[in-house]
C-alpha positions as MATLAB code, in Angstrom:
seq = 'XXXXXXXXXXXXXXXXXXXXXXXXXXXXXXXXXXXXXXXXXXXXXXXXXXXXXXXXXXXXXXXXXXXXXXXXXXXXXXXXXXXXXXXXXXXXXXXXXXXXXXXXXXXXXXXXXXXXXXXXXXXXXXXXXXXXXXXXXXXXXXXXXXXXXXXXXXXXXXXXXXXXXXXXXXXXXXXXXXXXXXXXXXXXXXXXXXXXXXXXXXXXXXXXXXXXXXXXXXXXXXXXXXXXXXXXXXXXXXXXXXXXXXXXXXXXXXXXXXXXXXXXXXXXXXXXXXXXXXXXXXXXXXXXXXXXXXXXXXXXXXXXXXXXXXXXXXXXXXXXXXXXXXXXXXXXXXXXXXXXXXXXXXXXXXXXXXXXXXXXXXXXXX';
ca = [
      61.953   32.534   12.225;
      60.461   35.198   14.457;
      63.248   34.674   16.998;
      65.862   35.031   14.255;
      64.177   38.181   13.025;
      64.144   39.696   16.527;
      67.802   38.743   17.004;
      68.641   40.345   13.670;
      66.828   43.527   14.678;
      68.754   43.693   17.950;
      72.077   43.254   16.150;
      71.060   45.939   13.640;
      70.146   48.359   16.444;
      73.429   47.654   18.239;
      75.402   48.234   15.044;
      73.508   51.463   14.385;
      74.206   52.625   17.946;
      77.904   51.780   17.692;
      78.136   53.475   14.296;
      76.387   56.544   15.676;
      78.826   56.737   18.583;
      81.810   56.330   16.241;
      80.525   59.046   13.899;
      79.833   61.389   16.826;
      83.295   60.842   18.347;
      84.965   61.301   14.952;
      83.004   64.515   14.325;
      83.927   65.907   17.754;
      87.573   64.962   17.162;
      87.524   66.777   13.819;
      85.892   69.835   15.359;
      88.340   69.829   18.263;
      91.317   69.714   15.918;
      89.823   72.430   13.733;
      88.993   74.793   16.584;
      92.148   74.325   18.671;
      94.868   76.987   18.135;
      97.496   75.870   15.597;
     100.414   78.131   16.648;
     101.813   78.051   13.100;
     102.171   81.790   12.509;
     102.828   84.717   14.807;
     102.977   83.169   18.261;
     104.445   79.780   17.337;
     105.587   78.899   20.851;
     102.534   76.718   21.372;
     103.892   74.245   18.800;
     107.224   73.648   20.512;
     106.459   71.124   23.229;
     104.731   68.672   20.868;
     107.636   68.708   18.390;
     109.851   66.789   20.830;
     107.907   63.575   20.250;
     108.774   63.634   16.540;
     112.520   63.861   17.144;
     114.163   60.473   16.530;
     117.728   61.189   17.667;
     118.948   60.235   21.140;
     119.483   63.385   23.199;
     122.288   63.328   25.752;
     121.650   66.961   26.747;
     118.173   68.296   27.519;
     117.568   72.006   28.119;
     114.571   73.108   30.199;
     113.175   76.613   30.534;
     111.604   79.545   28.782;
     112.671   81.817   25.910;
     116.097   82.193   27.510;
     116.908   78.711   26.263;
     114.749   78.114   23.181;
     115.712   81.406   21.518;
     119.274   81.693   22.800;
     120.982   78.351   22.103;
     121.561   76.825   18.669;
     121.223   73.050   18.917;
     122.820   72.725   15.467;
     126.026   74.451   16.618;
     126.218   72.057   19.579;
     126.117   69.118   17.173;
     128.129   70.590   14.316;
     131.020   71.834   16.491;
     130.986   69.306   19.354;
     128.919   66.296   18.304;
     126.442   66.990   21.135;
     122.961   65.658   20.400;
     120.593   67.882   22.366;
     116.998   69.036   22.563;
     115.481   72.168   24.071;
     112.195   71.340   25.804;
     111.402   75.020   26.110;
     108.153   76.970   26.069;
     106.950   80.504   26.691;
     107.061   81.447   30.378;
     107.746   77.860   31.356;
     107.260   77.682   35.124;
     109.579   75.660   37.351;
     107.006   72.956   38.080;
     106.290   72.679   34.373;
     110.011   72.101   33.785;
     109.936   69.375   36.425;
     107.006   67.553   34.842;
     108.514   67.956   31.372;
     111.636   66.253   32.717;
     109.456   63.461   34.097;
     107.806   63.220   30.704;
     111.179   63.127   28.924;
     112.286   60.190   31.083;
     109.428   58.155   29.624;
     111.308   58.222   26.303;
     115.013   58.603   27.113;
     117.500   59.348   29.884;
     119.867   62.203   29.058;
     123.310   62.452   30.613;
     122.984   66.189   31.319;
     119.993   68.435   32.031;
     120.475   72.208   31.794;
     117.870   74.336   33.597;
     117.576   78.097   33.145;
     116.746   79.771   36.453;
     114.727   82.835   35.397;
     111.383   81.104   36.075;
     112.274   80.695   39.758;
     110.839   84.167   40.314;
     107.314   82.790   39.759;
     105.685   81.009   42.687;
     102.163   80.602   41.383;
     100.329   80.081   38.062;
     100.484   83.118   35.779;
      98.064   82.858   32.853;
      96.006   80.360   30.898;
      97.508   81.362   27.536;
     101.048   80.568   28.687;
      99.863   77.382   30.390;
      98.256   76.216   27.162;
     101.434   76.811   25.159;
     103.259   74.387   27.450;
     100.630   71.875   28.526;
      98.521   71.276   25.412;
     101.530   69.933   23.534;
     102.394   67.284   26.141;
     101.279   63.732   25.476;
      98.832   62.387   28.011;
     100.460   60.778   31.023;
     100.462   61.179   34.789;
     103.132   63.849   34.309;
     100.820   65.928   32.108;
      97.922   65.523   34.539;
     100.089   66.644   37.461;
     101.521   69.531   35.439;
      98.020   70.763   34.645;
      96.918   70.495   38.280;
      99.959   72.470   39.413;
      99.571   75.124   36.701;
      95.868   75.962   36.484;
      94.756   79.473   37.351;
      91.544   80.019   39.326;
      89.490   80.326   36.134;
      90.743   77.064   34.600;
      89.522   73.520   35.085;
      90.843   70.064   34.241;
      87.911   69.145   32.022;
      88.874   71.846   29.501;
      92.321   70.259   29.170;
      90.949   66.732   28.851;
      88.435   67.881   26.226;
      89.881   70.991   24.529;
      86.693   71.297   22.446;
      84.978   72.625   25.572;
      87.533   75.428   25.785;
      87.814   76.322   22.105;
      84.278   75.706   20.807;
      83.698   79.460   20.397;
      86.652   80.016   18.018;
      84.457   79.718   14.926;
      84.691   83.424   14.129;
      88.490   83.413   14.504;
      89.271   80.564   12.113;
      91.726   81.298    9.315;
      93.115   79.362    6.366;
      95.879   78.119    8.670;
      93.301   76.382   10.881;
      91.908   74.425    7.941;
      95.342   73.649    6.538;
      96.638   72.191    9.796;
      93.691   70.231   11.160;
      95.760   67.051   11.517;
      99.379   68.103   11.211;
     101.723   70.965   12.024;
     104.669   72.477   10.226;
     107.976   72.310   12.030;
     108.853   75.592   13.776;
     112.080   74.723   15.643;
     115.316   72.839   15.126;
     115.383   70.405   18.048;
     113.669   73.031   20.168;
     115.697   76.040   18.965;
     113.568   78.875   17.596;
     115.489   80.879   14.996;
     115.421   84.595   14.238;
     117.932   86.186   11.862;
     116.834   89.832   12.031;
     118.719   92.448   14.040;
     117.544   95.138   16.464;
     120.348   96.348   18.776;
     120.071   96.128   22.539;
     118.225   99.099   24.023;
     118.580  100.836   27.362;
     116.430   98.967   29.870;
     114.479  100.654   32.679;
     116.024  100.617   36.125;
     114.957   97.570   38.166;
     111.995   98.101   40.448;
     112.926   97.583   44.116;
     111.090   94.634   45.659;
     109.585   94.447   49.131;
     110.833   90.860   49.449;
     113.614   89.307   47.358;
     113.035   85.780   48.619;
     112.483   83.379   45.745;
     109.081   81.674   46.114;
     108.933   78.490   48.172;
     107.008   76.630   45.481;
     109.551   77.225   42.750;
     112.469   76.349   45.024;
     110.671   73.170   46.113;
     110.298   72.094   42.486;
     113.929   72.964   41.825;
     114.814   70.572   44.657;
     112.602   67.950   43.000;
     114.475   68.462   39.721;
     117.747   67.895   41.585;
     116.407   64.707   43.167;
     114.941   63.381   39.920;
     118.281   63.901   38.189;
     120.125   62.090   40.975;
     117.716   59.166   40.913;
     118.416   58.746   37.196;
     122.161   59.418   37.294;
     121.762   62.660   35.333;
     124.114   65.592   35.809;
     122.222   68.848   36.389;
     123.538   72.288   35.413;
     121.828   75.541   36.430;
     122.325   78.548   34.187;
     121.184   82.141   33.795;
     121.181   83.186   30.147;
     123.250   86.264   29.196;
     120.271   88.507   28.371;
     119.710   91.354   30.852;
     115.954   91.813   30.752;
     113.626   90.758   32.364;
     115.823   91.827   35.255;
     117.606   89.173   37.303;
     118.222   90.597   40.787;
     121.524   90.039   42.537;
     119.573   88.868   45.609;
     118.003   86.099   43.491;
     121.388   85.212   42.079;
     122.823   84.847   45.578;
     120.021   82.473   46.595;
     120.608   80.297   43.539;
     124.360   80.263   44.206;
     123.696   79.141   47.784;
     121.240   76.478   46.612;
     123.699   75.188   44.018;
     126.523   74.996   46.549;
     124.319   73.207   49.085;
     123.225   70.647   46.475;
     126.612   70.246   44.768;
     125.203   71.468   41.455;
     127.074   73.855   39.136;
     125.491   77.256   38.524;
     126.723   79.577   35.773;
     125.421   83.124   35.399;
     126.281   83.990   31.794;
     125.367   87.644   32.295;
     128.881   88.052   33.682;
     130.436   86.191   30.735;
     129.033   88.143   27.786;
     132.479   89.356   26.723;
     133.983   85.856   26.952;
     131.090   84.483   24.898;
     131.863   87.136   22.301;
     128.391   88.673   22.267;
     127.993   92.010   20.535;
     124.496   93.114   21.432;
     124.436   95.665   18.645;
     124.153   92.743   16.185;
     123.379   89.612   18.264;
     119.757   90.341   19.246;
     116.597   90.752   17.188;
     114.357   92.507   19.716;
     116.437   95.136   21.504;
     118.127   92.696   23.852;
     115.320   90.505   25.182;
     116.467   87.493   23.138;
     119.420   86.535   20.973;
     119.136   86.217   17.225;
     120.839   83.479   15.180;
     124.241   85.136   15.401;
     124.022   85.432   19.186;
     122.528   81.966   19.667;
     125.385   80.386   17.725;
     127.978   82.205   19.841;
     126.242   81.217   23.075;
     125.895   77.598   21.951;
     129.584   77.465   21.090;
     130.485   78.673   24.585;
     128.124   76.249   26.333;
     129.310   73.424   24.101;
     132.905   73.961   25.218;
     131.771   73.710   28.843;
     129.704   70.563   28.294;
     132.341   68.535   26.440;
     135.029   69.616   28.913;
     133.086   68.649   32.021;
     130.886   65.704   30.992;
     131.403   62.390   29.240;
     129.305   62.987   26.127;
     129.186   60.961   22.934;
     130.491   62.595   19.764;
     127.504   61.726   17.629;
     129.222   63.007   14.513;
     130.963   59.625   14.637;
     127.712   57.634   14.931;
     126.523   57.200   11.359;
     122.764   56.790   11.828;
     122.507   59.656   14.338;
     124.766   61.875   12.216;
     122.427   61.320    9.264;
     119.431   62.398   11.325;
     121.313   65.540   12.277;
     122.216   66.182    8.649;
     118.479   66.400    7.979;
     118.129   68.841   10.899;
     121.040   70.924    9.611;
     119.458   71.059    6.157;
     116.222   72.366    7.691;
     118.241   74.851    9.787;
     120.001   76.191    6.694;
     116.756   76.412    4.739;
     115.098   78.284    7.602;
     118.014   80.741    7.826;
     117.992   81.324    4.076;
     114.224   81.817    3.975;
     114.348   84.391    6.756;
     117.261   86.243    5.167;
     115.430   86.312    1.830;
     112.342   87.756    3.523;
     114.474   90.377    5.251;
     116.051   91.316    1.926;
     112.628   91.667    0.302;
     110.637   93.398    3.029;
     113.197   94.661    5.533;
     111.429   92.670    8.248;
     110.241   89.143    8.998;
     106.554   89.185    8.188;
     105.567   85.528    8.471;
     107.581   84.597   11.537;
     105.650   86.625   14.104;
     106.843   89.143   16.640;
     107.484   86.563   19.374;
     109.019   89.196   21.623;
     107.399   87.554   24.613;
     108.646   88.733   27.976;
     109.170   85.458   29.825;
];
């Protein structure tokens, strides 16, 4: 009997220990979710990367890059007018190596036929800031690609442990918590339509400052190395790569940079299209097609740009018309409904207040 009693005590202690560990882990998980930034209002860009994993459609075209893709190209127009099922894996100030690892990550789930990469980020050859890193990296699911992306992106003041256990980084946010933090402990509202971030307001293009002369116009070796890796990864997976420069004029894209990208594209047999020179053909009117004085396109401009890109894609690549694929078309109908509701909600807010109050400034210079 004594032996049974001792055995029972040991089992009880083990169960208590296991239960204590479970409760502790659950509490830390709750606290981590509560304290981590939610990116639901104002600067919503931190929500974008994670949204990809909830998209159920197949995506034959994947866009990679910064605000020059996620604010400038309407994914709904690509589907509605051309049957192109696409996704923009964009994020604020997305660096070239981050685009590479996001492409690696994408290939864990699907293999697109075409990848479109916006070249503005090539000007950066080293990590820029933790806040931008977080908006790209925190939303990635854990994999070797995420680990490598973090290692390549960390600034001197960052460390891997803070990414593995975000609670260590955000434990001091207690005083900053808002109702949004409590509302979105376990889920997030949708902020994009297949990666496209919508703005319907209008602020005409301004006069930009003259470009600052540079001591050296050579694009950084690191960014060009990762661009080469993107080319190779696409070839290994039989993906057609297209390099583009969005039609917005600022931040300034130097002609010397453009020449280097043209040379790279020619040497690697990859098309490169600088849409700055095609603004008239696209039909852009920057007195009405931008919401922040020309840094990014609004809905009107993004629909025009998407229409122009869509013509190019269906002309040059063998893409499925998913309007004719019933189950995929139904998924897109749901996306289009959300798109229309988002447009109507923003227009209603503009009519009431004369500005978008709940959608954030988001005029991030990428």
